[in-house]
C-alpha positions in Angstrom: 12.5 -10.2 4.3 9.4 -10.3 2.1 9.4 -10.9 -1.6 8.0 -7.4 -2.3 11.0 -5.8 -0.6 13.6 -8.0 -2.4 12.3 -7.4 -6.0 10.1 -4.3 -5.9 12.6 -2.4 -8.0 11.9 -4.9 -10.8 8.2 -3.8 -11.1 7.7 -1.9 -14.4 4.9 0.4 -15.4 3.0 -1.1 -18.3 3.2 0.9 -21.5 0.4 -0.1 -23.9 2.3 1.6 -26.7 5.5 -0.3 -26.2 7.4 -0.8 -29.4 9.4 -3.9 -28.5 7.2 -6.9 -29.7 8.5 -9.0 -26.8 6.7 -6.6 -24.4 3.4 -7.3 -26.2 3.5 -11.1 -25.7 2.2 -12.7 -22.5 3.0 -16.4 -22.3 0.4 -18.3 -20.3 2.1 -20.8 -18.0 -1.0 -23.0 -17.7 0.7 -26.1 -16.4 1.8 -27.6 -13.1 4.6 -25.8 -11.2 7.5 -27.9 -12.5 6.3 -27.5 -16.1 5.8 -23.8 -15.7 9.3 -23.3 -14.3 10.9 -25.3 -17.1 8.9 -23.4 -19.7 9.9 -20.0 -18.2 13.6 -21.0 -18.1 13.4 -22.1 -21.8 11.8 -18.9 -22.9 14.0 -16.6 -20.8 15.0 -13.6 -22.9 12.5 -14.4 -25.6 9.1 -13.2 -24.2 8.6 -10.2 -22.0 5.7 -11.4 -19.9 4.5 -14.6 -18.2 0.9 -15.1 -17.1 0.4 -17.2 -14.0 -3.2 -18.4 -13.7 -5.2 -20.1 -11.0 -3.8 -23.6 -11.5 -0.2 -22.4 -11.1 -0.8 -19.8 -8.4 -2.9 -22.1 -6.2 -0.1 -24.7 -6.4 2.8 -22.4 -5.4 1.3 -19.2 -3.9 3.2 -15.9 -4.4 6.5 -17.6 -4.6 6.0 -18.3 -8.3 5.8 -14.6 -9.0 9.1 -13.9 -7.3 10.7 -16.7 -9.3 9.4 -15.2 -12.6 10.6 -11.8 -11.6 14.1 -13.2 -10.9 14.1 -14.6 -14.4 13.5 -11.1 -15.8 9.8 -11.3 -16.7 7.0 -8.9 -16.2 4.4 -10.9 -14.2 0.7 -11.1 -14.8 -1.3 -12.8 -12.0 -4.5 -13.9 -13.6 -6.9 -14.9 -10.8 -10.0 -13.1 -12.1 -11.0 -12.2 -8.5 -14.8 -11.9 -8.1 -16.5 -11.5 -4.8 -18.3 -8.9 -2.6 -16.4 -5.6 -2.5 -15.1 -6.0 1.0 -13.4 -9.4 0.1 -12.1 -8.0 -3.2 -10.6 -5.0 -1.6 -8.7 -7.3 0.9 -7.6 -9.7 -1.9 -6.4 -6.8 -4.1 -4.6 -5.3 -1.2 -2.7 -8.6 -0.7 -1.8 -8.8 -4.4 -0.8 -5.2 -4.4 1.9 -5.9 -1.9 3.7 -8.5 -4.1 5.4 -6.1 -6.5 3.8 -7.8 -9.6 2.9 -5.9 -12.7 -0.7 -6.9 -13.5 -3.8 -8.6 -12.0 -7.2 -9.4 -13.2 -10.6 -8.9 -11.7 -14.0 -9.8 -13.1 -16.1 -7.0 -14.6 -19.3 -9.0 -13.8 -18.7 -8.1 -10.1 -20.0 -4.6 -10.9 -18.7 -1.1 -10.4 -18.5 -1.1 -6.5 -16.5 -4.3 -6.6 -14.1 -2.9 -9.3 -13.7 0.3 -7.4 -12.9 -1.7 -4.2 -10.2 -3.6 -6.2 -8.6 -0.3 -7.2 -8.5 0.9 -3.6 -7.1 -2.4 -2.5 -4.2 -2.6 -4.9 -3.3 1.1 -4.3 -3.2 0.6 -0.5 -1.3 -2.7 -0.7 1.4 -1.2 -3.0 1.7 1.9 -0.8 2.2 -0.2 2.3 4.9 -2.4 0.6 6.6 0.6 -1.1 6.2 -0.9 -4.6 4.7 0.2 -7.8 0.9 -0.4 -8.0 0.1 -3.3 -10.3 -2.2 -2.4 -13.1 -5.7 -3.9 -13.0 -7.6 -5.2 -15.9 -11.2 -6.5 -15.9 -12.2 -9.7 -17.6 -15.4 -9.1 -19.6 -16.8 -12.2 -21.2 -14.6 -15.3 -21.3 -13.3 -16.1 -24.8 -14.4 -19.7 -24.2 -18.0 -18.6 -23.8 -20.3 -18.7 -26.9 -23.8 -17.2 -27.3 -25.5 -20.4 -26.2 -23.5 -20.7 -23.0 -24.0 -17.0 -22.2 -27.7 -17.4 -22.7 -27.8 -20.4 -20.4 -26.7 -18.3 -17.4 -29.0 -15.4 -18.2 -26.8 -13.1 -20.2 -29.0 -11.7 -23.0 -27.8 -10.3 -26.2 -24.6 -10.9 -28.2 -21.1 -11.3 -26.7 -20.3 -7.9 -28.3 -23.2 -6.2 -26.5 -22.1 -7.8 -23.2 -18.5 -6.7 -23.6 -19.5 -3.1 -24.5 -21.6 -2.7 -21.4 -18.9 -4.1 -19.2 -16.2 -2.0 -20.9 -18.1 1.2 -20.1 -18.6 0.0 -16.5 -14.8 -0.6 -16.1 -14.1 2.9 -17.4 -16.5 4.4 -14.9 -14.8 2.4 -12.1 -11.3 3.7 -13.1 -9.9 0.3 -14.0 -6.7 0.3 -16.2 -8.1 -1.8 -19.0 -9.9 -4.9 -19.9 -9.5 -8.5 -21.2 -11.7 -9.2 -24.2 -11.8 -11.1 -27.4 -9.9 -9.5 -30.3 -13.3 -9.4 -32.0 -14.5 -6.8 -29.4 -11.2 -4.9 -29.2 -12.1 -2.2 -31.7 -15.2 -1.2 -29.7 -13.2 -1.4 -26.4 -10.4 0.8 -27.8 -12.9 3.4 -28.9 -14.5 3.5 -25.5 -11.3 3.4 -23.4 -9.0 5.5 -25.5 -5.4 5.1 -26.6 -3.8 4.7 -23.1 -5.9 1.7 -21.9 -4.5 -1.8 -21.6 -6.5 -4.2 -23.8 -5.4 -7.8 -23.5 -6.7 -10.4 -25.9 -6.5 -14.1 -25.0 -7.5 -16.8 -27.4 -5.1 -15.5 -30.0 -3.8 -18.2 -32.3 -1.0 -17.8 -34.9 -2.1 -18.5 -38.5 -2.5 -22.3 -39.0 -2.8 -23.3 -35.3 -5.7 -25.1 -33.7 -8.4 -23.2 -31.9 -8.5 -25.5 -28.8 -11.3 -24.5 -26.4 -11.5 -20.9 -27.6 -14.5 -19.8 -29.6 -13.8 -16.2 -30.4 -10.2 -16.0 -31.8 -8.1 -14.0 -34.2 -4.5 -14.1 -35.4 -2.0 -11.6 -33.8 -2.1 -9.4 -36.9 -5.9 -9.1 -36.7 -5.8 -8.6 -32.9 -3.4 -5.6 -33.1 -5.2 -4.1 -36.1 -8.4 -4.3 -33.9 -6.8 -2.3 -31.1 -5.2 -4.9 -28.7 -2.2 -3.8 -26.7 -1.1 -7.2 -25.5 -1.7 -10.8 -26.5 -1.9 -13.9 -24.3 -0.6 -17.0 -26.0 -0.4 -20.3 -24.2 -0.6 -23.7 -25.9 0.8 -22.7 -29.3 4.0 -22.0 -27.4 4.0 -24.3 -24.3 3.1 -27.4 -26.2 5.5 -26.8 -29.1 8.6 -29.1 -29.3 10.8 -26.0 -29.5 9.1 -23.4 -27.3 11.7 -20.7 -27.9 11.3 -21.1 -31.7 7.5 -21.0 -31.4 7.7 -17.8 -29.3 10.1 -16.3 -31.8 7.8 -17.0 -34.7 4.9 -15.3 -32.8 7.1 -12.3 -31.9 8.0 -12.0 -35.6 4.3 -12.0 -36.4 3.7 -9.4 -33.8 6.5 -7.2 -35.1 5.1 -7.4 -38.6 1.6 -6.7 -37.3 2.7 -3.6 -35.4 4.4 -2.3 -38.5 1.4 -2.9 -40.6 -0.8 -0.9 -38.3 1.7 1.9 -38.0 2.8 1.3 -34.4 
């Protein structure tokens, strides 16, 4: 029996207005498979989401998603798929069959590619009899500064790039975007209140920036229009990961209250 048939009933529709702060936190399991499994067990019941990126997914394949579902998490598979529309439609169809909750594509692939992704996930989910995973498009990576963007031919500011790509994702019918919290107000205005806006590179007050260049605190991110936050190393490298997650969730709760959510 396939994984999608054994845990399809655990797939949950994403609510960008969810009031439980745990459902706004996505913990990035950016380690090897053994580390990720240990972190997820330690954080079980504390965070609502786990994000499985390329390093982890390429080690384990879809099995890691099934394991995270069995631990009670909503699962975000972050592969940022980016290719010709035909390939992306097939890849999205395969991901759509897994019963996961969220996937990423790359907005730089253009409208035809994004539309192909939406067709693919819908078809895959229908074939497997599961809820369609939501699709969000990565705009400009939060590790990319103006100099790096210019070096690959992207002219203008990061905000200008994100605005153009955000409008393109709306035209393509994508469920939301991933962007820096600094661009979230503009994205929220374009996409409206129901869109998913995920901000990586969020750091609690007092933590190190790491390799992120466009970062804000959770409070600033939610005030700017984010619906979900991705937090990795401030939790996964903490001596007490559950305590670190709890502190961030408390900050999220206070942030939501301060902006009237």
